[in-house]
C-alpha positions as CSV (number, residue, x, y, z in Angstrom):
1,X,73.4,157.1,114.9
2,X,76.0,159.8,114.6
3,X,77.9,158.9,117.9
4,X,77.8,155.1,117.2
5,X,79.4,155.7,113.7
6,X,82.3,158.0,115.2
7,X,82.7,155.1,118.1
8,X,82.8,152.3,115.6
9,X,85.4,154.4,113.3
10,X,87.4,155.0,116.5
11,X,87.5,151.4,117.2
12,X,88.7,150.6,113.8
13,X,91.7,153.1,113.8
14,X,92.9,151.7,117.3
15,X,92.3,147.9,115.9
16,X,94.2,149.2,113.2
17,X,97.1,150.7,115.0
18,X,97.5,147.3,117.6
19,X,97.6,145.1,114.4
20,X,100.1,147.1,112.9
21,X,101.9,147.0,116.0
22,X,101.9,143.2,116.4
23,X,103.5,143.2,112.8
24,X,106.8,144.9,114.3
25,X,108.9,143.3,116.6
26,X,110.6,145.4,118.9
27,X,113.8,146.5,117.7
28,X,116.0,145.3,120.9
29,X,114.8,141.7,120.1
30,X,115.8,141.8,116.2
31,X,119.4,143.4,116.3
32,X,121.0,139.9,118.6
33,X,122.2,137.5,115.9
34,X,124.7,136.9,113.1
35,X,124.3,139.2,110.4
36,X,126.2,139.6,107.2
37,X,127.1,142.9,105.3
38,X,125.5,143.5,102.3
39,X,125.4,147.1,101.5
40,X,127.7,150.2,102.6
41,X,126.1,154.1,102.7
42,X,122.8,155.3,101.5
43,X,123.4,153.7,98.1
44,X,123.9,150.4,99.7
45,X,127.4,150.1,97.9
46,X,127.8,146.1,97.7
47,X,130.6,144.3,99.5
48,X,133.4,142.6,98.1
49,X,133.8,139.2,100.3
50,X,132.1,138.1,103.4
51,X,131.8,140.7,106.3
52,X,130.0,139.5,109.5
53,X,129.1,140.5,112.9
54,X,127.4,139.1,115.7
55,X,125.8,140.9,118.1
56,X,125.3,140.2,122.1
57,X,123.9,142.0,125.0
58,X,127.0,144.1,125.3
59,X,129.5,142.5,122.6
60,X,129.9,142.5,119.0
61,X,132.5,140.2,117.0
62,X,133.2,138.8,113.3
63,X,135.2,138.9,110.3
64,X,135.7,141.9,108.7
65,X,137.1,140.4,105.2
66,X,140.9,140.2,106.4
67,X,140.9,140.7,110.3
68,X,138.5,139.1,113.0
69,X,137.5,141.9,114.9
70,X,135.7,142.7,118.5
71,X,134.4,145.5,120.8
72,X,131.4,146.6,122.9
73,X,127.8,147.4,122.1
74,X,125.2,149.3,123.9
75,X,121.5,148.7,122.8
76,X,118.8,151.3,123.9
77,X,115.5,152.0,123.7
78,X,114.0,153.5,120.7
79,X,116.5,151.6,118.2
80,X,119.5,153.3,120.1
81,X,123.1,151.5,119.1
82,X,126.3,152.5,120.0
83,X,129.6,150.5,118.7
84,X,132.9,151.0,120.8
85,X,136.2,150.0,122.2
86,X,136.4,148.1,118.8
87,X,139.8,146.0,118.4
88,X,141.1,143.6,115.6
89,X,143.8,141.1,114.9
90,X,146.6,142.7,112.5
91,X,146.6,140.6,109.6
92,X,147.8,142.0,106.0
93,X,145.6,141.9,102.7
94,X,145.1,142.9,99.2
95,X,144.8,146.4,99.4
96,X,141.3,146.7,98.5
97,X,140.0,144.3,101.0
98,X,142.2,146.5,103.5
99,X,141.0,150.0,102.2
100,X,137.0,148.3,102.7
101,X,137.6,147.0,106.2
102,X,139.2,150.6,107.4
103,X,135.8,152.2,106.0
104,X,133.6,149.5,107.9
105,X,135.4,149.7,111.2
106,X,135.1,154.0,110.7
107,X,131.5,153.4,109.9
108,X,130.7,151.3,112.7
109,X,132.5,153.7,115.2
110,X,129.9,156.4,113.8
111,X,127.1,154.3,114.3
112,X,124.1,155.5,116.6
113,X,120.9,153.8,115.9
114,X,119.7,151.1,113.8
115,X,116.3,149.7,111.9
116,X,115.2,146.3,111.1
117,X,113.6,146.7,107.4
118,X,112.2,143.6,105.4
119,X,114.4,141.6,107.5
120,X,117.7,143.6,107.1
121,X,119.7,145.3,110.4
122,X,120.2,149.1,109.3
123,X,122.6,150.8,111.2
124,X,122.4,154.7,110.8
125,X,124.4,157.8,112.2
126,X,123.8,161.0,113.8
127,X,121.7,162.4,111.0
128,X,119.5,159.2,110.4
129,X,121.4,157.9,107.3
130,X,122.3,154.9,106.0
131,X,125.9,153.5,107.1
132,X,125.6,149.9,107.1
133,X,123.0,147.4,105.8
134,X,123.3,143.6,107.1
135,X,121.2,140.9,105.8
136,X,120.4,137.6,108.1
137,X,123.5,135.3,108.0
138,X,121.1,132.3,107.7
139,X,120.2,133.7,104.4
140,X,123.9,134.4,103.0
141,X,125.5,131.8,100.5
142,X,128.4,131.5,102.5
143,X,130.3,128.1,102.7
144,X,130.5,125.4,100.4
145,X,127.5,123.6,98.4
146,X,126.7,120.5,95.8
147,X,124.8,121.2,92.4
148,X,121.5,119.6,93.2
149,X,121.5,117.7,89.5
150,X,125.4,116.7,89.9
151,X,127.0,115.9,93.0
152,X,130.5,116.1,91.5
153,X,130.0,119.9,91.0
154,X,130.7,122.1,93.8
155,X,131.2,125.8,94.8
156,X,133.0,127.3,97.7
157,X,132.4,130.8,98.8
158,X,135.4,132.1,100.6
159,X,135.2,135.2,103.1
160,X,137.5,137.2,100.7
161,X,135.3,137.8,97.9
162,X,136.5,134.9,96.2
163,X,135.0,131.3,94.8
164,X,136.3,128.1,93.9
165,X,135.2,124.6,93.2
166,X,135.0,121.7,91.1
167,X,133.0,121.5,87.6
168,X,132.3,118.2,85.6
169,X,135.9,118.2,84.7
170,X,137.9,120.8,85.6
171,X,138.7,123.2,89.1
172,X,137.2,126.6,88.6
173,X,137.8,129.8,90.4
174,X,137.1,133.1,90.5
175,X,135.2,136.4,92.6
176,X,131.7,137.5,93.5
177,X,130.0,140.4,94.8
178,X,126.8,140.3,96.9
179,X,124.7,143.3,97.1
180,X,121.1,144.3,98.6
181,X,117.7,142.6,97.2
182,X,119.6,139.3,97.1
183,X,122.2,140.2,94.1
184,X,124.9,138.2,93.7
185,X,127.4,138.3,90.7
186,X,130.3,136.4,89.6
187,X,133.6,137.6,87.8
188,X,136.9,136.7,86.6
189,X,135.9,133.1,86.1
190,X,138.6,131.1,85.3
191,X,139.7,127.5,85.3
192,X,142.1,124.8,84.8
193,X,142.7,123.1,81.2
194,X,142.0,119.5,81.6
195,X,140.5,118.3,78.5
196,X,137.9,115.1,79.3
197,X,135.0,113.4,77.2
198,X,132.6,115.0,74.9
199,X,129.6,115.1,77.3
200,X,130.9,116.1,80.4
201,X,133.2,118.9,78.7
202,X,129.9,119.9,77.1
203,X,128.1,119.8,80.6
204,X,130.8,122.1,81.9
205,X,130.7,124.9,79.4
206,X,127.1,124.8,80.2
207,X,127.6,125.2,83.7
208,X,130.4,128.2,83.6
209,X,127.6,129.7,80.9
210,X,125.0,129.9,83.5
211,X,127.6,131.3,86.2
212,X,128.4,134.0,84.1
213,X,124.2,134.7,83.7
214,X,123.9,134.6,87.6
215,X,122.5,138.1,89.1
216,X,120.3,137.0,92.2
217,X,120.1,134.1,94.8
218,X,117.4,132.9,97.3
219,X,118.1,129.9,100.0
220,X,115.2,127.9,100.2
221,X,114.6,125.1,102.6
222,X,118.6,124.7,102.5
223,X,118.9,125.1,98.9
224,X,120.9,127.6,97.1
225,X,119.0,129.0,94.2
226,X,120.7,131.1,91.8
227,X,118.8,132.9,89.0
228,X,119.3,135.3,86.1
229,X,117.8,138.8,85.6
230,X,114.6,137.7,84.8
231,X,114.3,135.6,88.1
232,X,114.6,132.7,85.9
233,X,116.1,129.2,87.8
234,X,119.4,128.4,86.1
235,X,121.5,126.6,89.0
236,X,120.2,125.1,92.0
237,X,122.8,123.8,95.1
238,X,122.5,122.1,98.1
239,X,124.3,122.2,101.4
240,X,127.3,120.6,101.4
241,X,127.1,117.7,104.4
242,X,129.5,118.7,107.4
243,X,131.3,115.2,106.7
244,X,132.4,116.3,103.7
245,X,136.4,117.0,103.6
246,X,139.3,114.9,105.1
247,X,139.8,113.3,108.2
248,X,142.4,111.9,110.6
249,X,141.9,109.0,113.2
250,X,142.1,110.0,116.6
251,X,143.8,106.9,117.5
252,X,146.2,106.9,114.9
253,X,146.7,109.9,112.9
254,X,148.2,108.1,109.9
255,X,145.0,106.9,109.2
256,X,142.7,108.9,107.1
257,X,139.2,109.1,105.3
258,X,138.2,111.4,103.0
259,X,134.9,112.0,101.8
260,X,134.3,113.5,98.7
261,X,131.2,115.4,97.6
262,X,130.0,112.7,94.9
263,X,129.7,110.0,97.0
264,X,133.1,108.6,96.7
265,X,135.5,107.9,99.6
266,X,138.9,107.2,100.4
267,X,142.1,107.2,102.4
268,X,145.0,105.5,103.9
269,X,144.3,102.5,106.4
270,X,146.9,101.1,108.8
271,X,148.7,99.2,105.9
272,X,147.2,99.9,102.5
273,X,145.6,102.7,100.6
274,X,141.9,102.5,100.2
275,X,138.8,103.6,98.2
276,X,134.9,103.0,98.0
277,X,131.5,104.6,98.3
278,X,129.2,106.0,100.7
279,X,125.4,107.3,101.0
280,X,124.5,110.0,103.4
281,X,120.8,111.8,104.5
282,X,120.5,113.8,107.4
283,X,122.6,112.3,110.2
284,X,122.5,108.6,109.0
285,X,125.8,107.2,107.4
286,X,126.2,103.8,105.2
287,X,129.5,102.8,103.5
288,X,129.3,100.3,100.7
289,X,130.5,97.3,100.3
290,X,133.1,98.1,97.5
291,X,135.7,98.9,99.5
292,X,139.1,98.0,97.9
293,X,142.4,98.7,98.5
294,X,146.1,98.0,97.6
295,X,147.7,94.6,98.8
296,X,150.2,95.7,100.9
297,X,151.3,93.3,103.6
298,X,152.1,94.9,107.0
299,X,153.0,93.3,110.8
300,X,150.1,90.9,112.0
301,X,149.6,93.8,114.6
302,X,148.7,96.3,111.7
303,X,147.0,93.9,109.8
304,X,144.5,93.3,112.6
305,X,144.0,96.9,113.0
306,X,143.2,97.4,109.3
307,X,140.7,94.6,109.1
308,X,139.2,96.2,112.2
309,X,139.4,99.6,110.7
310,X,137.4,98.8,107.5
311,X,134.8,96.4,109.9
312,X,134.1,99.5,111.6
313,X,133.8,101.6,108.5
314,X,131.2,99.2,106.8
315,X,129.3,98.8,109.8
316,X,128.5,102.9,109.8
317,X,125.3,103.7,110.3
318,X,125.1,107.3,111.4
319,X,127.4,110.2,112.3
320,X,127.8,113.3,114.3
321,X,130.1,116.4,114.6
322,X,130.9,117.3,118.1
323,X,133.7,119.6,119.3
324,X,134.6,119.8,115.5
325,X,135.5,115.5,115.8
326,X,133.5,113.5,113.6
327,X,131.9,110.5,115.3
328,X,130.8,107.6,113.4
329,X,128.3,105.0,115.3
330,X,126.7,102.1,114.3
331,X,123.1,101.5,113.6
332,X,122.4,101.2,117.7
333,X,124.4,104.6,118.2
334,X,127.3,102.8,119.7
335,X,130.4,104.6,119.0
336,X,132.7,102.8,115.7
337,X,135.3,105.6,115.0
338,X,136.1,108.9,115.9
339,X,138.1,111.6,113.6
340,X,139.6,114.8,113.8
341,X,139.7,117.6,111.0
342,X,143.2,117.0,108.9
């Protein structure tokens, strides 16, 4: 009986070890990919702006706040990691960012190992102390977002640690800091001083007050959820569609279209200035029948081109972004219009 009990306990222990090992992916499989710096040193000092690193089998590259950089990487067994041959572009930036950038490069040169902890990439030095902590780039609120309950309100996170966007009435701007454990703080918030109607101005005041109370974030199913110190959600944004922005018609760059965040569009046709609306869901695109334009007259050729352009817009049913170009298609997938970034 005693022998049986010992064998049983041994099997339980072995099973537990195997289960635990199954929960930990080999380090060499996790280190590769796109990461964003969220802390420096053992105390996880927050970063100003966005510092990125992409790690492949043998190389690294990224943006260090001001400059793009590159180098070589050697990934060894047992969590060993060596970065060498660092180089970068030579752009100048604000003094604080330049200092932070140089400290980052120095830390990279001293990296000898890494760990994956709670999904974060932690780089360590010879003494085992933490040098740099990165989060999966997919979990960081970079780029442009639209407020979930008011698509006219946007926020843009820039790599230099500043943000800007459109509030219900005014344009606004400021700085932000991202820290470990999904910390996010907005500061130095300012705006233009345009007066609007009472309700939009009240909504704008509430929006700015909410921004000032943000202390954390999470990205859930493509939505950016901002919370206060208690963890209560105070603002929710959704990803800005790639189509938003100004585009130039590939065959005639004098013809433009601008897709605004709030569902309106406008631009320059071959002759007239025009405006209208659109709706988007996934990769489907529908331009409304409400396109209006000025009434300038052009040559017969120009007016024919304008009629064809408006007709193509109204037939829009889908879109795709290919090699940075916007391709608009009809309901059968036939290409109607091709635009290049402005």
